[in-house]
C-alpha positions, 0 to 999 in steps of 0.5 A, spaced: 128 190 443 124 185 439 129 186 433 135 184 437 131 178 440 130 176 433 137 176 431 139 172 437 133 167 435 136 161 431 129 159 429 127 166 427 133 166 422 131 159 419 124 161 418 125 168 415 131 165 410 126 160 408 129 156 402 135 159 403 136 157 410 142 152 408 146 158 405 144 163 410 147 158 416 153 158 412 154 165 411 152 167 418 157 162 421 162 165 416 160 172 419 160 170 426 167 167 426 170 172 421 167 179 422 168 183 428 161 185 428 158 178 427 159 177 434 152 178 436 150 173 431 147 166 434 153 161 433 152 155 438 144 155 438 144 156 430 148 150 429 144 146 433 137 149 430 140 147 423 141 140 425 134 139 428 131 142 422 135 138 417 130 133 419 124 133 414 119 131 419 121 137 424 122 142 418 115 140 416 112 141 423 115 148 423 112 149 416 119 150 413 124 147 408 128 142 411 136 144 411 141 140 407 144 136 412 150 133 407 151 140 405 151 143 412 156 137 414 161 139 409 160 147 408 159 149 415 166 147 418 169 150 411 166 157 413 168 157 420 175 155 418 175 160 413 172 166 417 177 165 423 182 165 417 180 172 415 180 174 422 187 172 423 189 175 417 186 182 418 189 182 425 196 180 423 195 185 417 192 191 421 194 190 428 191 194 434 189 199 429 183 195 427 181 195 435 182 203 435 174 205 435 170 208 440 165 203 444 158 203 441 152 198 441 156 193 436 163 194 439 166 194 446 173 194 448 172 189 453 171 184 448 178 185 445 181 185 452 177 178 454 180 175 448 187 177 449 186 174 457 184 168 454 189 167 449 195 169 454 192 164 460 191 158 455 196 159 450 195 160 443 193 153 441 189 151 446 186 158 446 184 158 439 180 151 440 177 152 446 175 159 444 170 156 439 166 154 445 165 161 448 160 166 445 164 173 443 171 170 445 171 166 438 169 172 434 175 176 437 180 171 438 182 170 431 184 177 430 187 177 437 191 171 435 193 175 429 195 181 432 199 177 437 203 174 432 201 167 432 204 164 426 199 163 420 201 155 419 200 154 427 194 158 427 191 154 421 192 147 424 189 149 431 183 153 427 181 147 423 181 142 429 177 147 433 172 149 427 171 141 425 170 139 433 165 145 434 161 145 428 160 138 427 159 136 434 153 141 435 150 139 428 150 132 430 147 134 436 141 137 433 140 132 428 140 127 433 135 131 437 131 132 430 129 125 430 127 124 437 123 130 439 116 132 437 116 137 432 111 141 435 115 141 442 122 143 438 123 150 441 123 147 448 129 143 446 133 148 442 136 153 448 137 147 453 140 143 448 145 149 447 146 150 454 148 143 455 153 143 450 156 149 451 157 147 459 160 141 457 165 145 452 167 149 458 169 143 462 176 143 459 177 150 460 175 149 468 180 144 468 185 148 465 184 153 470 184 149 476 191 145 473 194 152 472 192 154 479 195 148 482 201 149 479 202 156 481 201 153 488 207 148 487 212 154 485 217 156 490 216 164 492 222 168 491 224 167 498 224 160 497 218 159 500 212 156 497 206 161 497 198 160 495 195 164 489 192 170 492 197 171 497 200 178 497 207 175 498 
C-alpha cells in the first residue's frame, strides 16, 4: 500500500521528478483530466503543492529545484483544457464502449455512473465547470459529456472556463502559502489547504442542490396539489 500512498502524495511526485517537476506537473494534470486511468493521480493537492514549491525558499528548504511559476500559470490550464478535450473526444468517438470493461483496481463503473448523475443533475454547462473541483468526477465527466452528446463547441467554452478557474485558483493559493509559511512546516499546510479549497469549491454544488429541491417543492403534483420531495405521491 506504500506505493499507492506515494502516488497520492504530491510532495513525493515533486521530489522524485526533481528538475523535471514542472514538466511532470503538466503531464500529470493532462493525464488526470484526459485519461480514465489518471483518476487516481493527485490533482487539487498537486496544484497547491506546485504553487507552494514555486517559491525558491520553500524549494530550497525541501532540497528540490523551485518550479517555474510562469510556466505553471500558462502551461497547467492548457494541459487541463487539452486533457478534458481529449476525454470528450474519446467519449464522443467510442461511446459507451469505452466503459464496457470489468471492474478492477483502476476502474469502477460506479465512477461513470456518478459522473452521469452529476451531468444530469446540474446540466451540461454547470456540470463541466463544477466537476473540476470534485476528484474522480472531473476525470470521468469529460468522456461522459462526449457520450451524452454535449456539443463540442459548448463543451470547449465551459471546459476553458472551468479549467482556468480550477487551475489558477489552486496555483495562486499555493504560491501565496509558499511565501507565508516556514519551509520546514510545509507538509502541515498542503493537505489542509487543499481541503479548504475543495470545501469552498463544493459550496456552489450544495447551493445548486438546495435550489433544485426548493424548486421541486414548489412544483404542483399531478393531482394539482403541492408535494414535498421524498413524498411517495
